[in-house]
SEFIKE-202252 format. One line per 10 residues: their letters; for each residue x, y negated, z negated of C-alpha. Coordinates in steps of 0.05 Angstrom, whole numbers, plus 5000, padded with zeros to 4 digits. Last residue first. Example, Ala and Ser with C-alpha at 12.3 -4.5 7.8 and 13.67 -1.06 7.14 Angstrom:
<pts>
sa> 5273 5021 4857  5246 5090 4844
</pts>
This chain:
<pts>
aslhaglrgl> 9020 7764 7939  9088 7732 7932  9095 7715 8005  9028 7678 8006  9045 7642 7941  9110 7618 7970  9075 7595 8032  9025 7555 7992  9082 7520 7958  9113 7506 8026
matcqdlade> 9048 7472 8046  9049 7429 7983  9120 7410 7997  9100 7390 8068  9044 7345 8041  9092 7311 7992  9143 7301 8047  9089 7268 8089  9070 7227 8028  9139 7197 8028
aifedpkhaq> 9129 7172 8099  9184 7186 8149  9227 7134 8182  9266 7116 8244  9289 7044 8240  9315 7047 8312  9281 7102 8352  9300 7175 8366  9239 7201 8328  9184 7154 8303
aidgpgcvvs> 9133 7176 8356  9147 7248 8334  9109 7233 8271  9129 7265 8205  9124 7332 8171  9132 7398 8206  9096 7451 8248  9121 7488 8310  9100 7561 8318  9136 7626 8328
pwgiddffga> 9123 7701 8331  9192 7735 8336  9201 7773 8400  9270 7751 8418  9242 7698 8466  9197 7670 8412  9258 7654 8371  9289 7619 8432  9225 7581 8448  9220 7556 8377
dtgysvagme> 9286 7517 8381  9247 7458 8407  9228 7425 8474  9183 7366 8487  9116 7368 8522  9074 7387 8461  9016 7437 8450  8965 7441 8394  8933 7500 8360  8864 7493 8328
aigtltsila> 8850 7528 8262  8876 7476 8215  8877 7493 8141  8951 7480 8140  8976 7544 8107  8921 7588 8134  8927 7562 8204  9002 7569 8200  8993 7643 8181  8944 7660 8237
eassggrpkl> 8987 7626 8289  9049 7662 8266  9014 7729 8265  8994 7720 8337  8920 7710 8356  8935 7678 8423  9010 7679 8439  9023 7611 8468  9091 7608 8503  9146 7566 8474
plisaaiqtn> 9186 7544 8533  9260 7557 8539  9309 7501 8541  9356 7493 8599  9423 7463 8616  9468 7452 8677  9424 7486 8728  9467 7477 8790  9453 7446 8857  9507 7445 8911
ivcaedvvrm> 9505 7405 8977  9559 7417 9028  9597 7384 9085  9657 7423 9110  9627 7433 9179  9634 7358 9193  9591 7316 9240  9538 7365 9260  9550 7392 9191  9511 7336 9158
kavlqtdcya> 9449 7352 9197  9447 7425 9176  9466 7403 9105  9402 7361 9100  9340 7396 9125  9357 7471 9122  9407 7473 9065  9379 7416 9023  9308 7440 9031  9328 7510 9011
rieevlapvd> 9364 7483 8948  9301 7444 8930  9258 7506 8938  9308 7545 8896  9298 7495 8842  9224 7509 8843  9238 7584 8836  9283 7570 8776  9225 7531 8744  9175 7589 8745
tdpmgrmgwv> 9120 7552 8706  9082 7592 8654  9101 7552 8594  9091 7489 8633  9155 7463 8663  9198 7403 8649  9247 7385 8704  9309 7342 8705  9353 7305 8749  9427 7286 8756
vrchdpvinh> 9447 7265 8826  9520 7263 8845  9546 7229 8908  9610 7241 8949  9639 7222 9016  9618 7150 9012  9626 7110 9078  9675 7057 9056  9663 6983 9067  9617 6972 9006
atggsiegvs> 9667 7005 8960  9675 7069 8917  9614 7112 8931  9572 7154 8886  9531 7159 8822  9457 7174 8813  9428 7188 8743  9360 7204 8713  9316 7232 8767  9251 7260 8738
vtpyppefrp> 9206 7321 8748  9143 7341 8715  9101 7405 8704  9027 7396 8692  8981 7375 8633  9015 7308 8620  9008 7309 8562  8994 7382 8546  8928 7406 8516  8897 7414 8586
dsvkqaalre> 8932 7481 8597  8935 7511 8667  8917 7447 8706  8908 7461 8780  8962 7428 8821  8964 7354 8839  9019 7336 8789  9062 7392 8818  9055 7365 8887  9072 7294 8865
glreietvlh> 9134 7320 8830  9156 7358 8890  9148 7296 8932  9193 7258 8883  9246 7313 8888  9242 7305 8963  9253 7231 8958  9312 7242 8912  9341 7290 8963  9333 7240 9019
aayfvanvgw> 9367 7186 8977  9425 7234 8962  9433 7242 9036  9443 7168 9044  9491 7168 8985  9533 7224 9017  9544 7184 9080  9573 7231 9130  9630 7195 9169  9649 7179 9241
spvsshasrg> 9578 7153 9252  9593 7097 9202  9639 7060 9249  9651 6993 9216  9640 7029 9149  9709 7063 9154  9700 7136 9141  9687 7186 9086  9658 7254 9096  9601 7286 9059
hietelryas> 9598 7325 8993  9533 7322 8954  9534 7348 8882  9467 7363 8849  9461 7369 8775  9398 7398 8742  9377 7392 8669  9319 7437 8652  9265 7433 8599  9212 7484 8582
khanvpalgt> 9145 7459 8557  9114 7472 8489  9063 7519 8459  9037 7542 8391  9033 7476 8354  9004 7469 8283  8989 7399 8256  9037 7383 8199  9045 7312 8226  9080 7346 8285
pegvivaepl> 9152 7329 8267  9195 7391 8282  9193 7443 8226  9202 7506 8267  9160 7558 8231  9179 7630 8250  9128 7681 8231  9113 7750 8205  9186 7765 8207  9221 7825 8237
avrtkmhqsl> 9277 7846 8190  9340 7803 8194  9407 7831 8216  9404 7845 8289  9354 7790 8307  9392 7740 8263  9453 7744 8307  9413 7733 8370  9375 7676 8339  9438 7641 8315
prvglcgvee> 9475 7652 8381  9420 7614 8420  9398 7569 8363  9463 7528 8368  9456 7504 8439  9385 7477 8437  9400 7432 8496  9432 7368 8472  9385 7351 8415  9388 7422 8387
dyslaihvpr> 9463 7416 8379  9465 7454 8314  9420 7506 8280  9395 7518 8208  9354 7580 8192  9325 7591 8123  9293 7660 8114  9237 7668 8064  9227 7740 8044  9170 7786 8026
klgaavfapv> 9153 7806 7955  9178 7740 7930  9197 7739 7856  9171 7668 7850  9233 7640 7815  9275 7641 7878  9221 7610 7920  9209 7556 7868  9283 7541 7864  9285 7538 7942
ealvtalfgk> 9229 7487 7947  9277 7427 7949  9316 7460 8005  9253 7467 8048  9231 7396 8033  9300 7369 8052  9301 7410 8117  9234 7382 8137  9256 7311 8125  9321 7325 8162
mdtsgrgylr> 9285 7332 8226  9274 7290 8266  9235 7249 8215  9290 7224 8169  9341 7240 8224  9371 7171 8225  9347 7132 8164  9285 7100 8134  9242 7130 8079  9172 7098 8079
ggdsrmqypn> 9128 7087 8018  9134 7012 8023  9210 7010 8029  9261 7065 8016  9327 7060 8053  9369 7121 8068  9442 7105 8085  9462 7135 8152  9421 7086 8193  9453 7026 8158
sswpqgetpv> 9399 6974 8157  9353 6936 8204  9372 6980 8263  9376 6948 8332  9397 7009 8375  9458 7006 8419  9493 7063 8384  9445 7102 8340  9460 7171 8370  9412 7230 8366
vdshaslvvg> 9412 7278 8305  9441 7346 8291  9424 7394 8235  9367 7434 8267  9311 7465 8226  9277 7534 8221  9237 7564 8164  9234 7638 8179  9178 7676 8145  9178 7747 8118
geqnpgitay> 9135 7806 8142  9189 7858 8150  9241 7868 8095  9303 7832 8072  9280 7825 7999  9277 7755 7971  9310 7692 7993  9349 7700 8059  9400 7651 8086  9420 7624 8155
laakesteda> 9473 7578 8178  9497 7547 8244  9564 7517 8253  9600 7463 8292  9673 7443 8296  9701 7513 8298  9709 7503 8374  9679 7571 8391  9618 7558 8347  9618 7575 8274
lvtcevgles> 9564 7622 8243  9553 7614 8169  9516 7669 8130  9488 7646 8065  9479 7674 7995  9425 7648 7949  9441 7644 7875  9417 7574 7864  9488 7547 7863  9499 7583 7930
lysrvfdvla> 9441 7547 7960  9470 7479 7945  9540 7501 7966  9515 7527 8034  9473 7465 8045  9532 7418 8030  9578 7461 8072  9529 7455 8131  9526 7381 8123  9603 7374 8122
lnskdsttdf> 9608 7421 8181  9563 7382 8228  9619 7359 8274  9606 7301 8320  9579 7294 8391  9509 7316 8367  9503 7261 8317  9512 7293 8248  9529 7231 8209  9518 7259 8140
gilrelleka> 9485 7208 8093  9417 7227 8121  9425 7295 8087  9441 7265 8018  9382 7217 8020  9337 7274 8043  9360 7315 7983  9340 7259 7935  9272 7253 7969  9260 7328 7966
skqtasm> 9283 7329 7894  9229 7278 7876  9178 7323 7908  9203 7383 7868  9204 7344 7802  9132 7321 7814  9114 7248 7830
</pts>
């Protein structure tokens, strides 16, 4: 094992040791990365959020001129509560060529290899820069990349590519779906259940809404496939939470439905949400107001993740094909920070070590040879930017 590869493993152990679950602060990890880069002569910009409990970071190695490459990672991880881990999820365990720990695959493994390669980038005398971008709260809606990308756009020269290192097995991906979280609040009127006609049962109307959402999903599944690379190759909807009512003998006056939609890159999701709002207004609220004019149904987009749209022949696609030796671009149904870099006009792809099937699971792991392969890819990137 080379010194660089060993360093990646050591750095991964340090990174896993920080519990950066999305509901916790990531400042300790960000400070570790900042200090590590500073010791190598690389200056960082740290961008705190409005609470000062979270921060994003970016750094530039080499001259800040056009044609560089952004290596993007997120610092947060999903919770471990309720999962049957075989060992402490925040203490890396090595066993049989696998490195176990929360975030090992998603996506501290990529960050570790990037940090391990920094000494080589510094020594290479890059003619075009490497930019390191580290966001927060990706797992809860890609919150940190929004201000990070906007800030970088005004201070970083247009890059050749953004490589978001989510776990793809180092297979290049040039498209992913959008993701929307919707919250619908149904306000009816309470009454004694012995005379239910005196009230407006919000739970009953929630059931009608859920059925309509299901019908929408069936219609979307039957539409013409626009990109067969996706699994499934059509937009999807799902109802995740329903809550309402207080007792069996009270007509419930309130019900909340939390649902989601994942659109293809070309899906107009807000227009589909408007269809659901129109159904509620014309088919449900009109009936509710026969009993009580105050009844209302409100649907809000609580969170959204932008899609990554395929840009055939983009500089990012050409570069990642060269670095990986794989010409064919893939597509994934989950969301990433890449859509936000793409949205500011920076050519973006997703490509990183590890298998997404290991992400978010108990005993999450990344294979050591996956780190080795990523290190080799980053070495080729350094040579490309030095030429």
